[in-house]
TINU-561233 format. One record per residue (C-alpha): residue in one letter; z, y, x. Coordinates in Angstrom, 1 decimal. Layout:
! TINU-561233
{r A, {Z, Y, X}}
...
***
This chain:
! TINU-561233
{r M, {166.6, 16.8, 38.6}}
{r R, {170.0, 17.2, 36.8}}
{r V, {171.8, 20.8, 37.3}}
{r S, {175.2, 21.8, 35.2}}
{r N, {176.5, 24.8, 35.4}}
{r T, {180.2, 26.0, 33.6}}
{r S, {181.3, 30.0, 33.5}}
{r G, {183.5, 31.5, 30.4}}
{r G, {184.4, 28.1, 29.2}}
{r L, {180.7, 27.3, 28.4}}
{r K, {179.3, 24.3, 30.0}}
{r V, {175.6, 23.6, 30.6}}
{r Q, {173.8, 20.4, 31.8}}
{r A, {170.0, 20.5, 32.1}}
{r I, {168.4, 17.5, 32.8}}
{r A, {164.6, 18.1, 33.2}}
{r G, {161.4, 15.3, 33.4}}
{r T, {157.6, 16.4, 33.6}}
{r Y, {157.5, 18.0, 30.0}}
{r V, {160.8, 17.9, 29.0}}
{r V, {163.8, 19.7, 29.9}}
{r M, {167.1, 18.5, 27.7}}
{r L, {169.7, 21.0, 27.3}}
{r G, {173.4, 19.8, 26.6}}
{r F, {176.0, 22.4, 25.5}}
{r D, {179.7, 22.0, 25.6}}
{r L, {182.5, 24.9, 24.5}}
{r P, {186.2, 24.6, 24.4}}
{r Q, {186.8, 24.0, 20.8}}
{r A, {189.6, 26.7, 20.2}}
{r N, {186.3, 29.3, 21.4}}
{r C, {184.0, 28.2, 18.7}}
{r Q, {185.7, 29.8, 16.1}}
{r G, {182.9, 32.0, 14.7}}
{r L, {180.3, 30.4, 16.9}}
{r L, {177.4, 31.3, 15.0}}
{r G, {175.3, 28.8, 17.9}}
{r F, {173.4, 29.4, 21.3}}
{r S, {170.5, 31.3, 22.5}}
{r I, {168.2, 30.3, 25.0}}
{r H, {165.7, 32.0, 27.4}}
{r R, {163.7, 30.6, 30.0}}
{r S, {162.1, 31.9, 32.5}}
{r D, {159.2, 30.2, 34.6}}
{r V, {160.0, 31.4, 38.3}}
{r T, {156.5, 29.2, 38.6}}
{r E, {154.3, 31.3, 36.2}}
{r N, {156.4, 34.5, 36.1}}
{r E, {156.5, 34.8, 32.6}}
{r A, {159.9, 34.6, 30.6}}
{r Y, {161.0, 34.8, 27.0}}
{r Y, {162.9, 33.2, 24.1}}
{r L, {163.1, 29.1, 23.1}}
{r E, {162.1, 29.8, 19.7}}
{r A, {163.3, 27.0, 16.3}}
{r M, {162.6, 26.7, 12.9}}
{r K, {165.5, 27.8, 11.1}}
{r A, {166.7, 31.4, 10.3}}
{r F, {169.5, 33.7, 9.0}}
{r A, {169.2, 34.1, 5.3}}
{r E, {170.7, 37.8, 5.9}}
{r T, {168.0, 38.0, 8.3}}
{r D, {165.3, 36.3, 7.7}}
{r P, {162.0, 38.4, 8.6}}
{r G, {160.1, 35.7, 5.9}}
{r F, {157.3, 34.3, 8.0}}
{r P, {155.2, 31.7, 6.4}}
{r A, {156.6, 27.8, 6.0}}
{r G, {156.5, 26.2, 9.3}}
{r S, {156.7, 29.3, 11.4}}
{r L, {159.4, 29.2, 14.7}}
{r Y, {162.0, 32.0, 14.9}}
{r S, {163.5, 33.2, 18.3}}
{r T, {167.0, 31.7, 19.6}}
{r R, {167.4, 35.4, 20.6}}
{r D, {168.0, 36.3, 17.1}}
{r H, {168.2, 33.0, 15.3}}
{r P, {170.2, 31.1, 17.7}}
{r I, {170.2, 26.8, 17.5}}
{r Q, {173.2, 25.3, 15.7}}
{r S, {173.3, 22.4, 17.9}}
{r F, {175.2, 21.1, 21.3}}
{r Q, {172.0, 19.6, 22.7}}
{r W, {168.5, 20.7, 22.6}}
{r A, {165.5, 20.3, 24.6}}
{r D, {162.7, 22.7, 26.1}}
{r Y, {159.1, 20.1, 24.7}}
{r S, {156.7, 22.9, 26.7}}
{r A, {157.8, 22.5, 30.3}}
{r K, {155.1, 21.4, 32.7}}
{r P, {155.4, 19.4, 35.2}}
{r G, {155.7, 20.9, 39.2}}
{r H, {157.9, 24.0, 37.7}}
{r R, {161.1, 26.4, 38.2}}
{r Y, {162.4, 27.1, 34.9}}
{r V, {165.9, 29.2, 34.7}}
{r Y, {167.7, 28.5, 31.6}}
{r T, {170.1, 30.8, 30.3}}
{r V, {171.9, 29.8, 27.4}}
{r T, {174.3, 32.0, 25.7}}
{r A, {177.1, 30.9, 22.9}}
{r L, {177.0, 34.1, 19.8}}
{r N, {179.5, 34.6, 17.3}}
{r G, {179.7, 38.1, 15.7}}
{r T, {177.3, 38.6, 12.0}}
{r P, {173.8, 37.3, 12.0}}
{r A, {172.8, 41.1, 11.5}}
{r N, {175.4, 42.1, 14.7}}
{r L, {175.4, 38.7, 17.1}}
{r T, {178.0, 39.0, 20.0}}
{r P, {177.7, 37.2, 23.2}}
{r I, {181.1, 35.3, 24.1}}
{r A, {180.2, 33.3, 27.1}}
{r S, {176.5, 32.9, 28.9}}
{r I, {175.6, 30.9, 31.9}}
{r A, {172.2, 30.3, 33.5}}
{r V, {170.6, 27.2, 35.0}}
{r T, {167.8, 26.7, 37.5}}
{r V, {165.4, 23.5, 37.3}}
{r D, {162.4, 21.7, 39.0}}
{r T, {160.3, 19.5, 36.8}}
{r E, {159.2, 16.8, 38.5}}
{r I, {155.6, 16.0, 39.2}}
{r R, {153.5, 13.0, 37.9}}
{r I, {151.3, 12.2, 40.8}}
{r G, {152.0, 10.7, 44.1}}
{r Q, {155.1, 9.2, 43.2}}
{r I, {156.2, 5.3, 43.3}}
{r H, {156.3, 5.6, 39.8}}
{r E, {154.3, 7.6, 38.1}}
{r T, {154.7, 7.9, 34.2}}
{r Y, {152.3, 8.9, 30.9}}
{r F, {153.8, 9.3, 27.7}}
{r N, {151.1, 10.1, 25.1}}
{r R, {151.8, 12.7, 23.0}}
{r G, {153.1, 9.9, 20.1}}
{r T, {153.1, 12.9, 16.9}}
{r A, {150.4, 12.5, 15.7}}
{r A, {152.0, 13.5, 11.8}}
{r S, {153.2, 16.7, 13.4}}
{r Q, {153.8, 20.5, 12.2}}
{r E, {152.4, 21.2, 15.8}}
{r Y, {149.1, 19.0, 15.6}}
{r V, {148.6, 20.5, 12.0}}
{r R, {149.2, 24.2, 13.6}}
{r R, {146.5, 23.6, 16.3}}
{r F, {144.1, 21.9, 14.3}}
{r G, {144.4, 22.0, 10.4}}
{r D, {143.9, 18.7, 8.4}}
{r R, {141.9, 17.6, 10.3}}
{r S, {141.1, 14.2, 11.9}}
{r P, {140.6, 13.9, 15.6}}
{r D, {137.1, 13.0, 15.3}}
{r K, {136.5, 16.4, 13.5}}
{r V, {137.9, 18.3, 15.9}}
{r A, {135.4, 20.3, 18.5}}
{r N, {135.0, 19.5, 21.9}}
{r N, {137.2, 16.7, 21.9}}
{r K, {140.6, 19.0, 21.7}}
{r A, {142.8, 16.8, 19.5}}
{r F, {142.4, 14.2, 21.3}}
{r E, {143.6, 16.0, 24.1}}
{r W, {146.0, 17.0, 23.5}}
{r L, {147.2, 13.8, 21.6}}
{r S, {146.4, 11.9, 24.8}}
{r R, {148.8, 14.1, 26.9}}
{r G, {147.4, 13.6, 29.7}}
{r L, {147.6, 9.8, 29.0}}
{r Y, {144.1, 8.5, 28.9}}
{r E, {142.5, 11.2, 31.9}}
{r A, {145.6, 8.6, 33.8}}
{r M, {143.9, 5.9, 32.8}}
{r T, {140.1, 6.7, 33.6}}
{r E, {141.5, 8.3, 37.2}}
{r F, {143.1, 5.3, 37.8}}
{r I, {139.8, 2.8, 37.0}}
{r S, {137.7, 5.4, 38.3}}
{r S, {139.0, 6.6, 41.5}}
{r C, {137.9, 2.7, 42.7}}
{r V, {135.4, 2.4, 45.9}}
{r P, {133.2, 0.1, 46.2}}
{r G, {133.7, -2.7, 48.5}}
{r T, {137.6, -1.3, 48.8}}
{r H, {139.2, -2.1, 45.4}}
{r S, {138.8, -4.5, 42.8}}
{r L, {140.6, -4.4, 39.2}}
{r R, {142.3, -7.5, 37.5}}
{r I, {142.9, -6.0, 33.9}}
{r A, {144.4, -8.2, 31.1}}
{r A, {144.7, -6.7, 27.5}}
{r Y, {145.4, -7.7, 24.4}}
{r E, {143.4, -5.0, 22.4}}
{r F, {140.7, -3.8, 24.1}}
{r N, {138.1, -1.8, 22.3}}
{r Y, {138.0, 1.4, 23.1}}
{r G, {134.5, 1.9, 23.8}}
{r K, {134.7, 5.2, 25.8}}
{r L, {137.8, 3.2, 28.2}}
{r L, {134.6, 0.3, 28.7}}
{r D, {132.2, 2.9, 29.1}}
{r V, {134.4, 3.7, 32.3}}
{r I, {135.1, 0.0, 33.1}}
{r K, {131.5, -1.1, 32.5}}
{r M, {130.7, 1.8, 35.1}}
{r A, {132.9, 1.3, 37.9}}
{r S, {131.5, -2.1, 37.8}}
{r D, {128.1, -1.2, 38.3}}
{r A, {128.6, 0.7, 41.0}}
{r G, {130.4, -2.4, 42.5}}
{r V, {133.7, -2.5, 42.3}}
{r D, {135.1, -6.0, 41.6}}
{r I, {136.5, -5.6, 38.1}}
{r Q, {137.7, -9.5, 35.7}}
{r I, {139.0, -9.0, 32.6}}
{r I, {140.7, -11.4, 30.4}}
{r Y, {141.4, -10.4, 26.7}}
{r D, {143.0, -11.6, 23.5}}
{r A, {140.6, -13.8, 21.4}}
{r R, {142.6, -15.1, 19.2}}
{r K, {142.8, -14.6, 15.6}}
{r P, {140.3, -11.7, 13.4}}
{r K, {142.5, -8.9, 15.0}}
{r P, {142.2, -7.9, 17.8}}
{r G, {139.8, -10.9, 19.2}}
{r D, {136.7, -9.7, 16.8}}
{r D, {137.3, -6.2, 17.2}}
{r N, {137.4, -7.0, 21.2}}
{r R, {134.7, -9.1, 21.4}}
{r I, {132.2, -6.5, 19.7}}
{r A, {133.5, -3.9, 21.8}}
{r V, {133.2, -6.0, 24.7}}
{r A, {129.2, -7.0, 23.9}}
{r T, {128.6, -2.8, 22.9}}
{r A, {130.2, -2.1, 26.7}}
{r G, {128.0, -5.3, 28.5}}
{r L, {131.0, -6.5, 29.9}}
{r Q, {130.9, -10.2, 29.0}}
{r N, {130.2, -11.5, 32.1}}
{r I, {133.1, -10.0, 34.0}}
{r C, {136.0, -11.1, 30.8}}
{r T, {137.7, -14.1, 30.3}}
{r E, {138.7, -14.5, 26.7}}
{r R, {142.2, -15.8, 26.1}}
{r T, {142.4, -17.8, 23.5}}
{r E, {144.6, -20.8, 23.6}}
{r G, {147.8, -20.9, 21.8}}
{r A, {146.7, -19.7, 18.5}}
{r S, {149.6, -18.8, 16.7}}
{r Y, {150.5, -16.6, 19.7}}
{r I, {148.8, -13.7, 21.2}}
{r S, {147.9, -12.1, 25.0}}
{r H, {150.0, -8.8, 24.8}}
{r N, {149.9, -7.5, 28.1}}
{r K, {148.3, -3.6, 28.9}}
{r F, {148.5, -4.6, 32.9}}
{r I, {145.9, -3.8, 35.0}}
{r V, {146.4, -4.3, 39.4}}
{r K, {144.2, -2.8, 41.7}}
{r I, {144.4, -4.3, 44.7}}
{r T, {142.8, -2.8, 48.4}}
{r N, {141.2, -4.4, 50.6}}
{r G, {142.4, -7.8, 49.4}}
{r V, {145.7, -6.3, 48.9}}
{r P, {147.8, -6.0, 45.7}}
{r E, {148.7, -2.1, 45.7}}
{r E, {149.6, -1.0, 43.0}}
{r V, {149.6, -1.9, 38.8}}
{r W, {149.1, 0.2, 35.3}}
{r T, {151.5, -1.3, 32.7}}
{r G, {153.5, -0.4, 30.1}}
{r G, {153.0, -0.7, 26.4}}
{r T, {149.5, 1.1, 25.8}}
{r N, {146.6, -0.8, 24.4}}
{r F, {143.3, -0.1, 25.6}}
{r S, {142.5, 1.2, 22.1}}
{r D, {141.8, 4.7, 20.4}}
{r G, {145.2, 3.9, 18.2}}
{r G, {147.3, 2.6, 21.5}}
{r I, {146.0, 5.8, 23.7}}
{r F, {145.9, 8.7, 21.1}}
{r G, {147.9, 7.7, 17.9}}
{r H, {151.6, 6.0, 17.9}}
{r S, {154.2, 6.6, 20.3}}
{r N, {153.7, 5.0, 23.6}}
{r V, {154.1, 5.0, 27.3}}
{r A, {151.8, 3.7, 30.4}}
{r H, {153.8, 3.3, 33.9}}
{r V, {152.3, 2.8, 37.5}}
{r V, {154.2, 1.4, 40.0}}
{r K, {153.0, 1.7, 43.7}}
{r D, {154.8, -1.0, 45.1}}
{r R, {152.8, -4.4, 47.1}}
{r A, {155.6, -6.6, 46.0}}
{r V, {155.5, -5.8, 42.2}}
{r A, {151.7, -5.5, 42.0}}
{r G, {151.5, -9.7, 43.9}}
{r E, {153.6, -10.3, 41.4}}
{r Y, {151.3, -9.5, 38.6}}
{r L, {147.9, -10.4, 40.3}}
{r A, {149.8, -13.8, 41.1}}
{r Y, {150.7, -13.6, 37.1}}
{r W, {146.9, -12.8, 36.0}}
{r N, {145.8, -15.5, 38.1}}
{r E, {147.3, -18.3, 36.2}}
{r L, {146.2, -16.0, 32.7}}
{r E, {143.0, -16.4, 34.0}}
{r K, {143.2, -20.1, 33.8}}
{r D, {144.2, -19.9, 29.9}}
{r L, {146.8, -22.6, 30.1}}
{r K, {147.8, -24.1, 26.7}}
{r S, {151.4, -22.8, 25.9}}
{r P, {153.6, -25.9, 27.6}}
{r A, {151.6, -25.1, 31.0}}
{r M, {151.5, -21.5, 30.8}}
{r K, {155.5, -21.7, 30.5}}
{r T, {155.8, -23.4, 33.8}}
{r A, {153.4, -21.2, 35.6}}
{r V, {155.5, -18.1, 34.3}}
{r E, {159.0, -19.5, 34.8}}
{r A, {157.6, -20.7, 38.7}}
{r L, {156.7, -16.9, 38.9}}
{r T, {159.8, -14.9, 38.0}}
{r A, {163.7, -15.9, 37.3}}
{r V, {165.5, -13.7, 34.9}}
{r P, {167.0, -11.7, 37.4}}
{r P, {171.0, -11.8, 37.2}}
{r I, {173.8, -9.1, 36.2}}
{r P, {174.1, -6.6, 37.7}}
{r V, {170.2, -6.5, 38.3}}
{r P, {169.3, -5.9, 42.0}}
{r A, {168.7, -2.5, 42.8}}
{r G, {164.9, -1.5, 43.0}}
{r V, {162.0, -3.1, 40.8}}
{r S, {162.2, -6.7, 39.0}}
{r V, {159.9, -8.4, 36.4}}
{r I, {159.7, -10.7, 33.7}}
{r F, {156.7, -11.9, 32.8}}
{r S, {156.6, -14.5, 28.6}}
{r P, {156.0, -16.7, 27.5}}
{r R, {159.6, -18.8, 28.9}}
{r K, {161.1, -22.1, 27.7}}
{r S, {164.1, -20.5, 26.3}}
{r L, {165.8, -17.1, 25.3}}
{r N, {167.0, -16.5, 28.7}}
{r A, {165.0, -13.5, 29.3}}
{r L, {165.9, -12.5, 25.3}}
{r N, {169.6, -12.9, 26.1}}
{r F, {169.2, -11.0, 29.5}}
{r Y, {168.0, -8.1, 27.9}}
{r G, {171.4, -8.2, 25.2}}
{r N, {173.5, -8.7, 28.0}}
{r L, {172.2, -5.9, 29.9}}
{r A, {172.5, -3.2, 26.7}}
{r M, {176.0, -4.6, 26.6}}
{r S, {176.7, -3.3, 30.0}}
{r A, {176.2, 0.2, 29.1}}
{r V, {179.2, 2.0, 29.9}}
{r D, {178.2, 5.7, 28.3}}
{r G, {175.1, 5.7, 26.7}}
{r L, {172.5, 3.1, 25.8}}
{r F, {168.9, 4.0, 24.0}}
{r M, {166.5, 1.5, 22.7}}
{r T, {163.2, 1.7, 20.7}}
{r F, {162.6, -1.0, 18.6}}
{r A, {158.5, -1.2, 17.3}}
{r F, {159.3, -4.3, 14.8}}
{r G, {162.4, -4.3, 13.8}}
{r M, {165.8, -5.0, 15.1}}
{r N, {166.3, -9.1, 16.6}}
{r S, {170.1, -9.9, 16.0}}
{r V, {171.1, -9.8, 19.4}}
{r F, {170.4, -6.2, 19.6}}
{r K, {172.6, -5.9, 16.0}}
{r N, {175.5, -7.6, 17.6}}
{r V, {175.0, -5.2, 20.9}}
{r Y, {174.8, -2.3, 18.7}}
{r Q, {178.3, -4.2, 16.7}}
{r N, {180.0, -4.0, 19.4}}
{r S, {178.9, -1.8, 22.6}}
{r G, {181.8, 0.0, 24.9}}
{r A, {178.9, 2.3, 25.4}}
{r R, {180.4, 6.1, 24.0}}
{r L, {176.4, 6.9, 22.4}}
{r R, {174.2, 4.3, 21.3}}
{r M, {171.2, 5.6, 19.8}}
{r A, {168.0, 3.1, 18.7}}
{r L, {164.7, 4.6, 17.7}}
{r M, {162.7, 2.4, 14.7}}
{r E, {160.0, 2.0, 13.5}}
{r K, {160.6, 0.8, 10.8}}
{r A, {164.3, -0.6, 9.3}}
{r T, {162.9, -4.0, 9.4}}
{r R, {160.0, -6.1, 10.7}}
{r P, {157.1, -6.6, 8.3}}
{r M, {158.9, -8.3, 5.6}}
{r E, {157.9, -9.0, 1.9}}
{r E, {160.1, -7.4, -0.9}}
{r G, {162.9, -9.2, -1.9}}
{r P, {166.9, -10.4, -1.4}}
{r E, {166.1, -11.1, 2.9}}
{r K, {164.4, -7.5, 3.2}}
{r T, {167.2, -6.3, 0.9}}
{r A, {169.8, -7.7, 3.8}}
{r E, {168.3, -6.9, 6.4}}
{r E, {167.8, -2.8, 5.1}}
{r Q, {171.7, -3.3, 4.8}}
{r A, {172.5, -4.7, 8.2}}
{r I, {170.7, -1.2, 9.4}}
{r Q, {172.4, 0.7, 7.5}}
{r T, {176.0, -1.0, 8.7}}
{r L, {175.2, -0.5, 12.1}}
{r R, {174.1, 3.3, 11.3}}
{r N, {177.5, 4.2, 9.6}}
{r M, {179.5, 3.8, 13.0}}
{r P, {179.5, 7.1, 14.5}}
{r E, {178.7, 5.7, 18.5}}
{r N, {175.5, 4.7, 16.8}}
{r I, {172.8, 7.3, 16.0}}
{r F, {169.7, 5.9, 15.0}}
{r S, {166.0, 7.3, 13.9}}
{r I, {163.0, 5.6, 12.0}}
{r G, {159.5, 6.8, 12.0}}
{r D, {158.4, 8.9, 9.2}}
{r F, {156.4, 12.3, 8.3}}
{r V, {157.2, 15.2, 6.1}}
{r R, {155.7, 14.2, 2.7}}
{r V, {154.5, 17.0, 1.0}}
{r N, {156.6, 18.8, -2.1}}
{r T, {157.6, 21.7, -3.6}}
{r F, {161.1, 22.1, -1.8}}
{r D, {160.1, 21.4, 1.2}}
{r G, {159.5, 24.4, 3.5}}
{r W, {157.4, 22.9, 6.5}}
{r V, {153.8, 22.7, 7.3}}
{r K, {151.7, 20.5, 5.8}}
{r E, {151.4, 16.5, 7.8}}
{r R, {149.5, 14.1, 7.7}}
{r L, {148.3, 11.0, 10.0}}
{r T, {145.2, 10.7, 12.3}}
{r G, {144.6, 7.6, 10.9}}
{r L, {144.2, 5.9, 14.6}}
{r N, {146.7, 3.2, 13.1}}
{r S, {147.6, 0.2, 10.7}}
{r N, {149.7, -1.6, 11.7}}
{r V, {152.2, 0.4, 13.8}}
{r R, {151.8, 4.3, 12.9}}
{r Y, {155.0, 6.0, 14.9}}
{r V, {156.7, 4.0, 17.2}}
{r H, {154.9, 1.3, 19.8}}
{r N, {157.1, 1.9, 22.9}}
{r K, {159.3, -1.0, 24.1}}
{r F, {161.7, 0.1, 26.5}}
{r M, {165.3, 0.2, 27.1}}
{r L, {167.9, 2.9, 28.9}}
{r V, {171.0, 1.7, 30.4}}
{r D, {173.5, 4.7, 31.2}}
{r P, {170.6, 7.2, 32.3}}
{r L, {172.6, 9.9, 33.0}}
{r G, {174.6, 8.0, 35.5}}
{r S, {174.8, 7.7, 38.9}}
{r D, {173.1, 3.9, 38.6}}
{r P, {170.9, 4.1, 35.7}}
{r I, {168.4, 1.1, 34.6}}
{r V, {165.1, 1.8, 33.1}}
{r V, {163.5, -1.9, 30.8}}
{r V, {159.6, -1.0, 29.9}}
{r G, {156.6, -3.0, 29.6}}
{r S, {154.3, -5.0, 26.4}}
{r A, {157.6, -6.5, 25.0}}
{r N, {159.7, -5.9, 21.5}}
{r F, {162.8, -7.0, 22.4}}
{r S, {161.6, -10.3, 20.2}}
{r E, {161.9, -14.2, 20.0}}
{r A, {158.5, -14.3, 20.0}}
{r S, {157.9, -12.0, 22.8}}
{r T, {160.3, -14.1, 25.0}}
{r K, {159.0, -17.3, 24.1}}
{r D, {155.4, -17.6, 22.5}}
{r N, {153.8, -14.1, 23.6}}
{r D, {152.3, -13.7, 27.0}}
{r E, {154.1, -10.3, 28.7}}
{r N, {155.3, -8.1, 31.4}}
{r M, {158.5, -6.5, 31.7}}
{r I, {159.9, -4.4, 34.5}}
{r V, {163.3, -3.2, 35.2}}
{r I, {164.3, -0.4, 37.4}}
{r R, {167.3, -0.1, 38.8}}
{r G, {168.7, 2.9, 40.8}}
{r N, {166.2, 5.7, 40.3}}
{r K, {167.3, 8.5, 38.9}}
{r R, {163.8, 10.3, 38.4}}
{r V, {162.7, 7.8, 36.4}}
{r A, {165.6, 7.6, 33.8}}
{r D, {165.7, 11.6, 33.9}}
{r I, {162.0, 11.5, 32.7}}
{r Y, {162.3, 8.3, 30.2}}
{r M, {165.5, 10.1, 29.1}}
{r G, {163.8, 13.1, 27.8}}
{r E, {160.8, 11.9, 26.1}}
{r Y, {163.2, 9.4, 24.1}}
{r M, {165.1, 12.5, 22.5}}
{r R, {161.3, 14.0, 22.0}}
{r L, {160.6, 11.6, 19.8}}
{r F, {164.0, 10.9, 18.8}}
{r S, {164.0, 14.3, 17.8}}
{r H, {161.1, 14.3, 15.8}}
{r F, {161.4, 11.7, 13.8}}
{r S, {165.2, 12.2, 12.6}}
{r F, {164.4, 15.6, 11.4}}
{r R, {161.6, 13.9, 9.2}}
{r E, {163.4, 11.2, 8.1}}
{r S, {166.2, 13.5, 7.1}}
{r L, {164.2, 15.5, 4.8}}
{r K, {164.0, 12.0, 2.5}}
{r W, {167.6, 12.9, 1.5}}
{r R, {167.4, 16.3, -0.2}}
{r K, {166.7, 17.0, -3.9}}
{r P, {163.3, 18.0, -4.9}}
{r N, {164.4, 21.7, -5.6}}
{r D, {167.0, 22.5, -2.7}}
{r P, {165.4, 25.2, -1.3}}
{r P, {165.0, 25.1, 2.6}}
{r K, {168.6, 25.3, 4.1}}
{r P, {168.7, 28.5, 6.8}}
{r L, {171.2, 28.8, 9.6}}
{r R, {175.2, 28.8, 8.8}}
{r I, {177.7, 31.2, 8.9}}
{r D, {180.3, 28.5, 8.3}}
{r D, {182.2, 26.0, 10.8}}
{r W, {178.9, 24.2, 11.6}}
{r W, {180.2, 23.1, 14.6}}
{r A, {183.5, 21.7, 13.9}}
{r D, {182.1, 18.1, 13.2}}
{r S, {180.7, 18.6, 17.2}}
{r F, {184.5, 17.4, 17.7}}
{r G, {186.2, 14.1, 16.8}}
{r N, {185.2, 10.8, 16.4}}
{r T, {181.6, 12.1, 14.8}}
{r E, {178.3, 11.2, 16.2}}
{r R, {177.8, 14.9, 16.7}}
{r S, {181.2, 14.5, 18.8}}
{r S, {179.2, 11.7, 21.2}}
{r R, {175.9, 13.5, 21.8}}
{r R, {178.0, 16.6, 22.4}}
{r Q, {179.9, 15.3, 25.3}}
{r F, {177.1, 12.7, 26.4}}
{r F, {174.2, 15.6, 26.7}}
{r S, {176.6, 17.9, 28.7}}
{r N, {178.3, 15.7, 30.6}}
{r A, {182.1, 17.0, 28.9}}
{r A, {184.6, 15.0, 30.1}}
***
């Protein structure tokens, strides 16, 4: 849901997803002289509670001296940014946000303009598209505030895992356990298939009489050996098929087709592996599509995977199932499967990204392919953001890696491009932030495992691309992969946009700390013209205009 309002020169746009409400502000540059920031008051109409949102910085003059990692009310310590977000929103709630621009002095803040917007967050259940983002921020200050310096398995009553899941695991198990014997069937295709508790849920449904058949990656020691052990431990061997052909490739799918009385009805897809790290660790999304045509395409694909074809035959079968869509893509949902004989699908994603006019937002779990370097170099979109696990794909130290890092830095230097790279807060003498640690759930990918692209997400005709593929050559020509392209669904775009910015803000903050000197004190709120670089040809100006929908 999107709502905007203007009063006294102040414009506020609110974009509500399920768990995130983004707020974009705009104020004429001439009105910004003496601006000290924006306070944000939230009223939850649904639960009848109201308070000011909090942030992590304070004015030096009025700093109450709270311990490191504390939060400060924006009533007294306003936000010095033209874009903010409420990450504590709940699905299906009505909220009223009152944004007030303040000047004066830190000890005597004076309102100069104020405006309220009312939004309803999206509900999760019962929609054609259901999306489930895990927390994806296991190494976070909030984790430490809640659970201390303990790994999730050391926290009583499963509370840490519940917080990290954020409803994803619960939805996954409900998708399976809600099946009725004699009515429903499940067809599962998995890369990592080794989270024992989930496999126990599948075993229980199968023993109850639900028709379940599973294909999992059995190639290479990882994840093949882990999968075999987990399958044997759960007693699922008799309903599993190992995908072994194409030894240098991977069967990278993570989807489940639900069939009702012989008719494919729904598909659970996305980038979340059926493993503890995938569900609770690095950032992931699961996406349910309740559409018979789409579910039917996935079932046909599963049937080919079950044959465990060699790569050439699999490519022929896949291309017979799904063609690469044209651009402009059709309204609704298009499906693309891999492996394919050429890079046409990868080039399609590149051309789709290049078609962005207002905004392009992508995730990169394993570096940025040259197709997308070209996009970020030459796109005409006024704002282009990239969230990356690392600056490069896995590479040995040396000239090639150095050159790759420099290429990414060159892109980052462009004012239209804003990149963030996964990281966590390292404890030292200067940071002033609470200690953070990784949970130990992941090794290869610690932070950003998402695979999705948003093209003009806040426009009237947004495009969302999501699935298992990493926007790479291997994911197009070699691996078993699936992707969906959703055009024209504002609800889906709003949800993905909010979650993207949640993750982006989380990691960009952490990355920024690397540039501070060891003896630098924590930076307080500013009393100078902090707003100046939000105008002109700067990345902050691009963000201000995009999120506030400024002319």
